[in-house]
Backbone as CSV, one residue per row, in Angstrom:
resi,resn,N_x,N_y,N_z,CA_x,CA_y,CA_z,C_x,C_y,C_z
1,MET,-23.289,-24.233,-11.813,-21.902,-24.090,-11.341,-21.757,-24.812,-10.015
2,HIS,-20.725,-25.587,-9.845,-20.508,-26.364,-8.628,-19.398,-25.725,-7.812
3,PRO,-19.575,-25.604,-6.497,-18.502,-25.090,-5.663,-17.382,-26.108,-5.530
4,LYS,-16.201,-25.617,-5.207,-15.092,-26.522,-4.944,-15.427,-27.378,-3.736
5,ARG,-15.133,-28.657,-3.827,-15.432,-29.558,-2.723,-14.555,-29.234,-1.533
6,PRO,-15.160,-29.050,-0.357,-14.361,-28.706,0.815,-13.521,-29.880,1.284
7,GLY,-12.394,-29.602,1.851,-11.526,-30.657,2.377,-11.303,-30.467,3.862
8,GLY,-10.501,-31.349,4.421,-10.086,-31.178,5.809,-10.987,-31.810,6.836
9,THR,-12.135,-32.361,6.428,-13.021,-33.019,7.379,-13.323,-34.412,6.868
10,SER,-13.047,-35.425,7.699,-13.240,-36.802,7.263,-14.622,-37.295,7.661
11,LEU,-15.132,-38.238,6.894,-16.387,-38.903,7.214,-16.323,-40.298,6.617
12,ARG,-16.447,-41.308,7.470,-16.463,-42.696,7.019,-17.915,-43.094,6.830
13,LEU,-18.266,-43.353,5.572,-19.667,-43.491,5.183,-19.915,-44.877,4.601
14,LEU,-20.873,-45.593,5.189,-21.277,-46.912,4.694,-22.681,-46.774,4.106
15,ILE,-22.809,-47.034,2.806,-24.078,-46.840,2.112,-24.643,-48.187,1.671
16,PHE,-25.883,-48.451,2.057,-26.600,-49.648,1.623,-27.623,-49.253,0.560
17,THR,-27.698,-50.049,-0.517,-28.716,-49.820,-1.535,-29.473,-51.118,-1.786
18,GLN,-30.710,-50.948,-2.292,-31.519,-52.116,-2.628,-31.940,-52.121,-4.094
19,GLY,-31.971,-50.949,-4.731,-32.479,-50.874,-6.088,-32.116,-49.559,-6.758
20,PRO,-32.863,-49.174,-7.799,-32.516,-47.984,-8.590,-32.581,-46.676,-7.811
21,TYR,-33.493,-46.580,-6.850,-33.569,-45.379,-6.009,-32.225,-45.136,-5.321
22,GLY,-31.758,-46.142,-4.624,-30.504,-45.998,-3.902,-29.305,-45.864,-4.824
23,GLN,-29.347,-46.548,-5.960,-28.218,-46.513,-6.875,-27.975,-45.100,-7.396
24,ARG,-29.064,-44.393,-7.752,-28.863,-43.043,-8.272,-28.351,-42.098,-7.186
25,ILE,-28.846,-42.259,-5.963,-28.351,-41.434,-4.868,-26.878,-41.731,-4.602
26,LEU,-26.523,-43.007,-4.607,-25.122,-43.400,-4.423,-24.234,-42.738,-5.473
27,GLU,-24.661,-42.776,-6.730,-23.867,-42.190,-7.808,-23.722,-40.680,-7.644
28,ASN,-24.804,-40.014,-7.233,-24.720,-38.570,-7.052,-23.803,-38.204,-5.885
29,ILE,-23.928,-38.935,-4.779,-23.035,-38.675,-3.645,-21.587,-38.870,-4.072
30,GLY,-21.338,-39.907,-4.881,-19.988,-40.146,-5.362,-19.450,-39.001,-6.204
31,ARG,-20.317,-38.389,-7.013,-19.886,-37.273,-7.869,-19.543,-36.037,-7.059
32,HIS,-20.202,-35.860,-5.934,-20.057,-34.604,-5.194,-19.481,-34.810,-3.791
33,THR,-18.816,-35.921,-3.579,-18.239,-36.211,-2.272,-17.105,-35.242,-1.940
34,PRO,-17.136,-34.600,-0.797,-16.010,-33.753,-0.405,-14.744,-34.585,-0.197
35,SER,-13.601,-33.965,-0.401,-12.345,-34.647,-0.126,-12.292,-34.975,1.366
36,GLY,-11.721,-36.122,1.676,-11.635,-36.548,3.062,-12.710,-37.538,3.457
37,TRP,-13.735,-37.691,2.618,-14.773,-38.689,2.903,-14.362,-40.038,2.336
38,THR,-14.690,-41.102,3.073,-14.485,-42.470,2.618,-15.845,-43.146,2.490
39,ILE,-16.095,-43.744,1.314,-17.399,-44.366,1.073,-17.213,-45.849,0.763
40,ARG,-18.013,-46.677,1.433,-18.106,-48.091,1.073,-19.561,-48.387,0.718
41,HIS,-19.752,-49.085,-0.375,-21.095,-49.429,-0.841,-21.366,-50.910,-0.580
42,THR,-22.514,-51.192,0.039,-22.946,-52.571,0.259,-24.343,-52.751,-0.323
43,PRO,-24.479,-53.459,-1.447,-25.819,-53.730,-1.979,-26.500,-54.828,-1.176
44,LEU,-27.783,-54.662,-0.928,-28.546,-55.694,-0.239,-28.889,-56.812,-1.214
45,PRO,-28.966,-58.043,-0.733,-29.310,-59.152,-1.632,-30.776,-59.054,-2.056
46,GLY,-31.068,-59.603,-3.185,-32.460,-59.576,-3.629,-32.768,-60.788,-4.482
47,PRO,-34.071,-61.078,-4.589,-35.140,-60.417,-3.839,-35.215,-60.930,-2.406
48,LEU,-35.614,-60.057,-1.503,-35.776,-60.451,-0.105,-37.135,-61.125,0.072
49,PRO,-37.221,-62.128,0.952,-38.514,-62.779,1.181,-39.505,-61.831,1.836
50,GLN,-40.777,-62.113,1.680,-41.819,-61.271,2.259,-41.695,-61.198,3.778
51,ILE,-41.338,-62.317,4.383,-41.115,-62.352,5.829,-39.707,-62.893,6.071
52,ILE,-38.885,-62.097,6.735,-37.514,-62.512,7.024,-37.491,-63.120,8.417
53,GLU,-37.422,-64.429,8.459,-37.476,-65.142,9.739,-36.227,-64.894,10.579
54,ASN,-35.083,-64.832,9.906,-33.825,-64.679,10.627,-32.977,-63.598,9.955
55,PRO,-33.152,-62.337,10.349,-32.363,-61.254,9.751,-30.863,-61.457,9.866
56,ASP,-30.425,-62.108,10.951,-28.985,-62.312,11.149,-28.376,-63.128,10.014
57,GLU,-29.113,-64.106,9.504,-28.598,-64.926,8.409,-28.399,-64.100,7.147
58,VAL,-29.332,-63.197,6.860,-29.207,-62.321,5.686,-28.015,-61.388,5.853
59,VAL,-27.925,-60.772,7.023,-26.873,-59.789,7.272,-25.498,-60.447,7.302
60,GLU,-25.429,-61.680,7.799,-24.142,-62.389,7.865,-23.504,-62.496,6.491
61,GLY,-24.339,-62.670,5.455,-23.810,-62.812,4.105,-23.298,-61.532,3.485
62,LEU,-23.479,-60.402,4.159,-23.036,-59.113,3.611,-21.564,-58.840,3.879
63,GLY,-20.942,-59.621,4.763,-19.519,-59.435,5.056,-19.209,-58.109,5.716
64,LEU,-20.050,-57.683,6.644,-19.882,-56.378,7.276,-18.825,-56.421,8.368
65,ALA,-18.120,-55.313,8.508,-17.107,-55.193,9.555,-16.704,-53.737,9.678
66,GLY,-15.995,-53.432,10.756,-15.394,-52.113,10.891,-16.246,-51.111,11.635
67,GLU,-15.691,-49.907,11.749,-16.355,-48.793,12.399,-16.610,-47.703,11.367
68,TRP,-17.801,-47.124,11.431,-18.220,-46.114,10.462,-18.831,-44.931,11.207
69,ASP,-18.564,-43.754,10.680,-19.160,-42.570,11.288,-20.669,-42.530,11.025
70,LEU,-21.036,-42.964,9.821,-22.429,-42.810,9.422,-22.833,-43.924,8.464
71,ILE,-24.036,-44.461,8.665,-24.654,-45.371,7.707,-25.778,-44.617,7.001
72,VAL,-25.784,-44.668,5.678,-26.910,-44.175,4.886,-27.588,-45.404,4.306
73,PHE,-28.801,-45.650,4.766,-29.514,-46.873,4.408,-30.611,-46.529,3.413
74,LEU,-30.445,-47.002,2.170,-31.358,-46.653,1.086,-32.211,-47.861,0.714
75,GLY,-33.002,-48.314,1.684,-33.897,-49.434,1.454,-35.100,-49.036,0.624
76,GLU,-35.709,-50.023,-0.023,-36.880,-49.777,-0.866,-38.006,-50.762,-0.559
77,SER,-38.023,-51.273,0.677,-39.084,-52.198,1.093,-39.037,-52.332,2.605
78,PRO,-40.173,-52.692,3.219,-40.152,-52.938,4.675,-39.182,-54.046,5.055
79,GLN,-39.051,-55.055,4.177,-38.136,-56.161,4.480,-36.696,-55.658,4.605
80,ALA,-36.320,-54.726,3.722,-34.963,-54.179,3.799,-34.766,-53.408,5.101
81,PHE,-35.710,-52.541,5.434,-35.572,-51.742,6.651,-35.524,-52.620,7.901
82,SER,-36.204,-53.762,7.854,-36.215,-54.639,9.028,-34.843,-55.229,9.322
83,LEU,-33.902,-55.100,8.381,-32.547,-55.617,8.594,-31.672,-54.671,9.410
84,LEU,-32.111,-53.437,9.563,-31.247,-52.435,10.194,-30.754,-52.826,11.598
85,PRO,-31.605,-53.307,12.498,-31.076,-53.669,13.821,-29.986,-54.745,13.757
86,ALA,-30.177,-55.743,12.893,-29.166,-56.795,12.771,-27.866,-56.237,12.201
87,ILE,-27.978,-55.278,11.281,-26.781,-54.639,10.718,-26.015,-53.901,11.813
88,LEU,-26.743,-53.164,12.652,-26.083,-52.363,13.687,-25.542,-53.218,14.829
89,GLU,-25.922,-54.468,14.876,-25.307,-55.369,15.847,-23.966,-55.895,15.346
90,ARG,-23.700,-55.727,14.053,-22.462,-56.252,13.460,-21.424,-55.169,13.181
91,VAL,-21.868,-53.949,12.971,-20.919,-52.867,12.712,-21.177,-51.733,13.694
92,HIS,-20.126,-51.008,14.002,-20.274,-49.844,14.863,-20.456,-48.617,13.986
93,ALA,-21.503,-47.844,14.270,-21.754,-46.622,13.511,-22.190,-45.519,14.461
94,GLY,-21.749,-44.305,14.155,-22.102,-43.177,15.005,-23.552,-42.770,14.873
95,ALA,-24.138,-42.988,13.694,-25.530,-42.609,13.454,-25.991,-43.253,12.155
96,VAL,-27.304,-43.195,11.928,-27.902,-43.761,10.723,-28.865,-42.747,10.112
97,ILE,-28.776,-42.588,8.792,-29.785,-41.854,8.025,-30.487,-42.871,7.144
98,ALA,-31.805,-42.977,7.292,-32.580,-43.968,6.534,-33.799,-43.274,5.922
99,PRO,-33.633,-42.651,4.754,-34.743,-41.904,4.149,-35.844,-42.829,3.653
100,ALA,-37.049,-42.274,3.604,-38.195,-43.014,3.084,-38.974,-42.084,2.157
101,ASP,-38.710,-42.183,0.867,-39.392,-41.342,-0.113,-40.672,-41.985,-0.634
102,ASP,-41.034,-43.113,-0.033,-42.281,-43.798,-0.367,-42.778,-44.438,0.935
103,TYR,-43.986,-44.084,1.348,-44.503,-44.568,2.636,-44.544,-46.089,2.691
104,SER,-44.816,-46.737,1.541,-44.936,-48.200,1.546,-43.623,-48.886,1.904
105,TRP,-42.500,-48.192,1.720,-41.218,-48.778,2.087,-41.028,-48.816,3.595
106,LEU,-41.583,-47.823,4.290,-41.353,-47.711,5.731,-42.597,-47.145,6.414
107,PRO,-43.598,-47.981,6.669,-44.762,-47.523,7.427,-44.339,-46.997,8.806
108,LEU,-45.129,-46.088,9.361,-44.740,-45.437,10.606,-44.560,-46.417,11.757
109,GLY,-45.390,-47.459,11.800,-45.235,-48.435,12.870,-43.872,-49.107,12.837
110,LEU,-43.412,-49.455,11.630,-42.096,-50.072,11.490,-41.003,-49.066,11.820
111,GLU,-41.193,-47.814,11.416,-40.210,-46.782,11.755,-40.037,-46.673,13.269
112,ARG,-41.139,-46.645,13.995,-41.058,-46.531,15.459,-40.340,-47.741,16.061
113,GLN,-40.641,-48.918,15.533,-40.006,-50.137,16.052,-38.499,-50.098,15.824
114,ILE,-38.090,-49.724,14.618,-36.658,-49.685,14.302,-35.959,-48.610,15.128
115,ARG,-36.598,-47.454,15.269,-35.994,-46.383,16.066,-35.732,-46.861,17.498
116,THR,-36.705,-47.532,18.075,-36.551,-48.038,19.446,-35.407,-49.041,19.534
117,GLU,-35.350,-49.977,18.581,-34.302,-51.002,18.615,-32.921,-50.388,18.437
118,LEU,-32.783,-49.402,17.554,-31.470,-48.780,17.343,-31.082,-47.917,18.538
119,GLU,-32.033,-47.219,19.116,-31.711,-46.418,20.298,-31.315,-47.309,21.465
120,ASP,-31.903,-48.512,21.539,-31.481,-49.466,22.572,-30.033,-49.906,22.364
121,LEU,-29.582,-49.851,21.095,-28.188,-50.171,20.782,-27.280,-48.952,20.924
122,GLY,-27.854,-47.808,21.273,-27.071,-46.590,21.452,-26.795,-45.852,20.160
123,VAL,-27.615,-46.086,19.130,-27.390,-45.476,17.821,-28.505,-44.493,17.500
124,ARG,-28.139,-43.252,17.169,-29.125,-42.264,16.744,-29.484,-42.509,15.283
125,VAL,-30.779,-42.370,14.972,-31.243,-42.600,13.617,-32.226,-41.509,13.226
126,VAL,-32.168,-41.097,11.976,-33.106,-40.117,11.441,-33.722,-40.702,10.175
127,PHE,-35.032,-40.512,10.013,-35.778,-41.045,8.872,-36.371,-39.887,8.068
128,PRO,-35.585,-39.197,7.250,-36.145,-38.064,6.509,-37.174,-38.510,5.472
129,ARG,-38.273,-37.811,5.435,-39.336,-38.034,4.459,-39.644,-36.664,3.845
130,THR,-39.155,-36.317,2.734,-38.297,-36.979,1.784,-36.819,-36.726,2.134
131,PHE,-35.904,-37.384,1.399,-34.482,-37.248,1.706,-34.035,-35.796,1.558
132,CYS,-34.658,-35.047,0.649,-34.257,-33.658,0.419,-34.768,-32.706,1.494
133,THR,-35.358,-33.235,2.574,-35.707,-32.408,3.725,-34.697,-32.559,4.859
134,LEU,-33.671,-33.384,4.657,-32.691,-33.616,5.712,-32.014,-32.309,6.125
135,ALA,-31.911,-32.103,7.436,-31.246,-30.929,7.984,-30.433,-31.356,9.201
136,PRO,-29.466,-30.547,9.627,-28.701,-30.882,10.830,-29.617,-31.082,12.039
137,ILE,-29.251,-32.058,12.893,-30.079,-32.389,14.056,-29.272,-32.360,15.355
138,GLY,-28.026,-31.924,15.280,-27.195,-31.893,16.469,-26.414,-33.160,16.723
139,VAL,-26.406,-34.077,15.755,-25.610,-35.301,15.827,-24.463,-35.145,14.831
140,PRO,-23.207,-35.083,15.281,-22.104,-34.687,14.406,-22.024,-35.397,13.054
141,PRO,-22.084,-36.754,12.963,-21.960,-37.360,11.634,-23.134,-37.030,10.712
142,VAL,-24.335,-36.942,11.275,-25.489,-36.541,10.462,-25.305,-35.107,9.988
143,ASP,-24.879,-34.241,10.887,-24.726,-32.830,10.530,-23.635,-32.628,9.484
144,LYS,-22.565,-33.419,9.577,-21.497,-33.297,8.585,-22.008,-33.692,7.203
145,PHE,-22.775,-34.776,7.137,-23.375,-35.193,5.866,-24.351,-34.127,5.370
146,ALA,-25.147,-33.580,6.296,-26.183,-32.615,5.929,-25.618,-31.253,5.543
147,GLN,-24.344,-31.022,5.774,-23.727,-29.805,5.266,-23.620,-29.830,3.747
148,ARG,-23.570,-31.033,3.180,-23.365,-31.180,1.740,-24.597,-31.726,1.027
149,PHE,-25.343,-32.601,1.698,-26.504,-33.248,1.077,-27.713,-33.139,2.003
150,GLY,-28.843,-32.779,1.420,-30.063,-32.659,2.207,-30.935,-31.555,1.649
151,SER,-31.527,-30.781,2.548,-32.391,-29.673,2.129,-31.569,-28.669,1.324
152,PRO,-31.932,-28.399,0.068,-31.079,-27.600,-0.814,-30.813,-26.189,-0.281
153,LYS,-29.597,-25.745,-0.516,-29.202,-24.372,-0.219,-28.416,-23.843,-1.406
154,LEU,-28.821,-22.700,-1.906,-28.251,-22.162,-3.130,-27.696,-20.763,-2.915
155,GLU,-26.785,-20.387,-3.793,-26.317,-19.008,-3.899,-26.572,-18.582,-5.336
156,MET,-27.248,-17.447,-5.518,-27.655,-17.034,-6.851,-27.195,-15.609,-7.141
157,LYS,-26.884,-15.389,-8.414,-26.581,-14.047,-8.905,-27.598,-13.701,-9.983
158,THR,-28.106,-12.481,-9.909,-29.069,-12.018,-10.902,-28.588,-10.708,-11.524
159,GLU,-29.129,-10.427,-12.690,-28.786,-9.188,-13.387,-29.960,-8.794,-14.269
160,ASP,-30.436,-7.565,-14.078,-31.557,-7.045,-14.869,-32.783,-7.961,-14.793
161,GLY,-33.039,-8.486,-13.606,-34.227,-9.306,-13.407,-34.138,-10.707,-13.955
162,VAL,-32.916,-11.178,-14.263,-32.719,-12.514,-14.834,-31.678,-13.263,-13.998
163,VAL,-31.923,-14.553,-13.756,-30.950,-15.389,-13.056,-29.729,-15.593,-13.949
164,LYS,-28.556,-15.259,-13.418,-27.315,-15.393,-14.188,-26.473,-16.587,-13.754
165,GLU,-26.503,-16.896,-12.472,-25.643,-17.967,-11.971,-26.278,-18.600,-10.739
166,VAL,-26.161,-19.922,-10.643,-26.670,-20.652,-9.486,-25.553,-21.547,-8.968
167,ARG,-25.248,-21.403,-7.711,-24.189,-22.195,-7.075,-24.821,-23.083,-6.014
168,VAL,-24.524,-24.369,-6.053,-25.080,-25.315,-5.086,-24.188,-25.368,-3.852
169,LEU,-24.734,-24.937,-2.721,-24.025,-25.036,-1.452,-24.350,-26.352,-0.745
170,ARG,-25.596,-26.773,-0.865,-26.039,-28.076,-0.361,-27.118,-28.580,-1.314
171,GLY,-26.992,-29.837,-1.741,-27.902,-30.350,-2.751,-28.710,-31.537,-2.293
172,ALA,-29.858,-31.733,-2.917,-30.661,-32.924,-2.663,-29.836,-34.157,-3.006
173,PRO,-29.866,-35.195,-2.167,-29.029,-36.377,-2.408,-29.247,-37.028,-3.770
174,CYS,-30.447,-36.891,-4.341,-30.731,-37.529,-5.629,-30.028,-36.856,-6.797
175,GLY,-29.560,-35.610,-6.619,-28.884,-34.898,-7.693,-29.716,-33.822,-8.354
176,SER,-30.990,-33.689,-7.967,-31.875,-32.760,-8.663,-31.464,-31.299,-8.490
177,THR,-30.801,-30.956,-7.393,-30.407,-29.566,-7.165,-29.348,-29.131,-8.175
178,TRP,-28.399,-30.003,-8.465,-27.388,-29.676,-9.471,-28.024,-29.593,-10.856
179,TYR,-29.027,-30.414,-11.087,-29.764,-30.394,-12.355,-30.445,-29.042,-12.549
180,LEU,-31.142,-28.556,-11.536,-31.833,-27.276,-11.691,-30.845,-26.117,-11.752
181,ALA,-29.709,-26.250,-11.038,-28.709,-25.177,-11.049,-28.132,-24.957,-12.442
182,GLU,-28.044,-26.013,-13.227,-27.516,-25.898,-14.585,-28.535,-25.310,-15.554
183,ARG,-29.845,-25.427,-15.209,-30.899,-25.035,-16.148,-31.636,-23.764,-15.770
184,LEU,-31.425,-23.267,-14.566,-32.160,-22.087,-14.120,-31.621,-20.767,-14.688
185,PRO,-30.312,-20.632,-14.940,-29.831,-19.380,-15.524,-30.569,-19.041,-16.825
186,GLY,-30.898,-17.757,-16.961,-31.683,-17.297,-18.099,-33.162,-17.148,-17.774
187,THR,-33.578,-17.622,-16.597,-34.968,-17.547,-16.165,-35.233,-16.188,-15.519
188,ARG,-36.392,-15.599,-15.802,-36.783,-14.373,-15.122,-36.885,-14.634,-13.619
189,VAL,-36.454,-13.679,-12.822,-36.449,-13.844,-11.371,-37.830,-14.209,-10.847
190,GLU,-38.874,-13.567,-11.380,-40.219,-13.829,-10.870,-40.716,-15.230,-11.215
191,ASP,-40.078,-15.891,-12.169,-40.476,-17.237,-12.563,-39.569,-18.322,-11.988
192,ALA,-38.476,-17.915,-11.331,-37.413,-18.865,-10.977,-37.878,-19.933,-9.985
193,ALA,-38.616,-19.550,-8.943,-39.010,-20.529,-7.926,-39.947,-21.584,-8.507
194,ASP,-40.946,-21.133,-9.273,-41.876,-22.089,-9.874,-41.155,-23.004,-10.853
195,ARG,-40.235,-22.454,-11.626,-39.507,-23.288,-12.598,-38.614,-24.293,-11.875
196,ALA,-38.038,-23.902,-10.759,-37.209,-24.829,-9.986,-38.031,-26.026,-9.531
197,GLY,-39.245,-25.775,-9.046,-40.113,-26.869,-8.610,-40.431,-27.827,-9.740
198,LEU,-40.662,-27.292,-10.928,-40.948,-28.138,-12.084,-39.715,-28.915,-12.525
199,LEU,-38.550,-28.257,-12.498,-37.321,-28.936,-12.913,-37.013,-30.131,-12.021
200,VAL,-37.231,-29.968,-10.718,-36.977,-31.073,-9.790,-37.880,-32.257,-10.116
201,GLN,-39.127,-31.981,-10.446,-40.071,-33.064,-10.704,-39.858,-33.719,-12.064
202,THR,-39.176,-33.036,-12.976,-38.889,-33.635,-14.284,-37.478,-34.213,-14.354
203,TYR,-36.764,-34.200,-13.223,-35.359,-34.655,-13.214,-35.174,-36.074,-13.743
204,PRO,-35.932,-37.115,-13.419,-37.148,-37.072,-12.608,-36.847,-37.261,-11.134
205,CYS,-37.680,-36.651,-10.318,-37.570,-36.797,-8.870,-37.785,-38.261,-8.488
206,LEU,-37.069,-38.721,-7.467,-37.173,-40.111,-7.030,-38.298,-40.337,-6.027
207,ALA,-38.884,-39.250,-5.517,-39.938,-39.394,-4.515,-41.216,-39.948,-5.150
208,SER,-41.990,-40.635,-4.331,-43.222,-41.261,-4.803,-44.223,-40.220,-5.293
209,ARG,-44.994,-40.601,-6.307,-46.078,-39.757,-6.812,-47.408,-40.092,-6.145
210,ARG,-47.415,-41.117,-5.300,-48.641,-41.483,-4.589,-48.826,-40.610,-3.354
211,VAL,-50.079,-40.294,-3.053,-50.363,-39.517,-1.852,-49.917,-40.316,-0.632
212,ASP,-49.109,-39.681,0.204,-48.507,-40.313,1.377,-49.312,-39.926,2.598
213,ARG,-49.749,-40.911,3.389,-50.560,-40.598,4.567,-49.778,-39.773,5.583
214,PHE,-48.455,-39.829,5.515,-47.636,-39.040,6.427,-47.812,-37.548,6.163
215,PHE,-47.954,-37.160,4.863,-48.084,-35.755,4.474,-49.497,-35.371,4.043
216,SER,-50.334,-36.362,3.697,-51.586,-36.125,2.976,-51.292,-35.427,1.654
217,ASP,-50.185,-35.775,1.062,-49.746,-35.230,-0.224,-48.743,-36.211,-0.803
218,ALA,-48.423,-36.039,-2.086,-47.430,-36.896,-2.712,-46.027,-36.377,-2.379
219,PRO,-45.096,-37.241,-1.995,-43.734,-36.795,-1.688,-43.079,-35.997,-2.818
220,ILE,-43.426,-36.294,-4.071,-42.828,-35.544,-5.176,-43.223,-34.073,-5.108
221,HIS,-44.429,-33.786,-4.600,-44.843,-32.392,-4.445,-44.081,-31.725,-3.299
222,ILE,-43.797,-32.497,-2.254,-42.977,-31.970,-1.158,-41.601,-31.578,-1.689
223,ALA,-41.007,-32.448,-2.502,-39.682,-32.179,-3.062,-39.702,-30.926,-3.938
224,GLY,-40.774,-30.755,-4.703,-40.892,-29.564,-5.542,-40.949,-28.298,-4.708
225,ARG,-41.706,-28.327,-3.611,-41.814,-27.141,-2.758,-40.502,-26.857,-2.027
226,VAL,-39.763,-27.921,-1.676,-38.450,-27.732,-1.052,-37.517,-26.982,-2.002
227,ALA,-37.535,-27.338,-3.275,-36.702,-26.660,-4.266,-37.152,-25.210,-4.457
228,GLN,-38.452,-25.009,-4.511,-38.967,-23.648,-4.649,-38.501,-22.762,-3.498
229,ARG,-38.594,-23.289,-2.283,-38.201,-22.517,-1.108,-36.706,-22.196,-1.133
230,ALA,-35.892,-23.133,-1.612,-34.446,-22.886,-1.696,-34.151,-21.740,-2.651
231,VAL,-34.856,-21.698,-3.767,-34.655,-20.613,-4.732,-35.147,-19.289,-4.159
232,GLU,-36.299,-19.315,-3.510,-36.825,-18.082,-2.902,-35.849,-17.528,-1.873
233,ASP,-35.298,-18.403,-1.040,-34.351,-17.954,-0.011,-33.086,-17.389,-0.651
234,ALA,-32.606,-18.048,-1.710,-31.387,-17.577,-2.375,-31.612,-16.229,-3.049
235,LEU,-32.782,-16.030,-3.622,-33.092,-14.748,-4.266,-33.199,-13.628,-3.236
236,LYS,-33.777,-13.932,-2.076,-33.857,-12.931,-1.006,-32.459,-12.529,-0.549
237,GLU,-31.591,-13.526,-0.387,-30.221,-13.241,0.032,-29.483,-12.447,-1.035
238,SER,-29.708,-12.785,-2.308,-29.077,-12.052,-3.406,-29.532,-10.599,-3.427
239,SER,-30.829,-10.392,-3.182,-31.368,-9.024,-3.145,-30.808,-8.250,-1.963
240,ARG,-30.651,-8.922,-0.827,-30.104,-8.259,0.355,-28.667,-7.809,0.130
241,ARG,-27.896,-8.667,-0.566,-26.497,-8.323,-0.859,-26.394,-7.183,-1.846
242,GLY,-27.458,-7.027,-2.656,-27.440,-5.976,-3.672,-26.643,-6.388,-4.871
């Protein structure tokens, strides 16, 4: 069950994609966008060269302009992420969210370099690993986005030890939270958290299955545990309400 999309709060959102990872997130955000949000999609050109000698030349061809509250950058390679400073020199944005669900797309050294360059431009940036761990950070445009997309938050109703209804208050950007919400009803309460973790991974989850040196674990397992925790928290709240 999906909650009514909230209105009354605007957000100008510029989304960059490079491939299927970003495309599915873009489509899910489009399905669940609150009223009042404006979205523009800019696909990155491909394939990008292994070494980009002049990022400005690549970015110039994107036809960027205007002011945006938030950029969501869904790159899938170090070459794509290396374009971010040049992009922020051409458009004004209040903040940037640049998730990395695969370490090979954004090694930590490159993340630190980009963070420094964007902060020198006066732009706050967050690099969630994985995207479904995103939470408010005290930056208004990021927090507004994270009210709807990020670390899952659910409301659940149970009856006689069985899940009866699942309502998505905040969902993983990839769409997996809405997927599990449709399939969890009918599950025994004691099995619900474990089943949620499995459902997210069979969605299929977009996070890498390779062990990530950032976590010493595979990001897909992180995503599964995030879903499990959301269900556990919702069940505790449901029990508290009686």
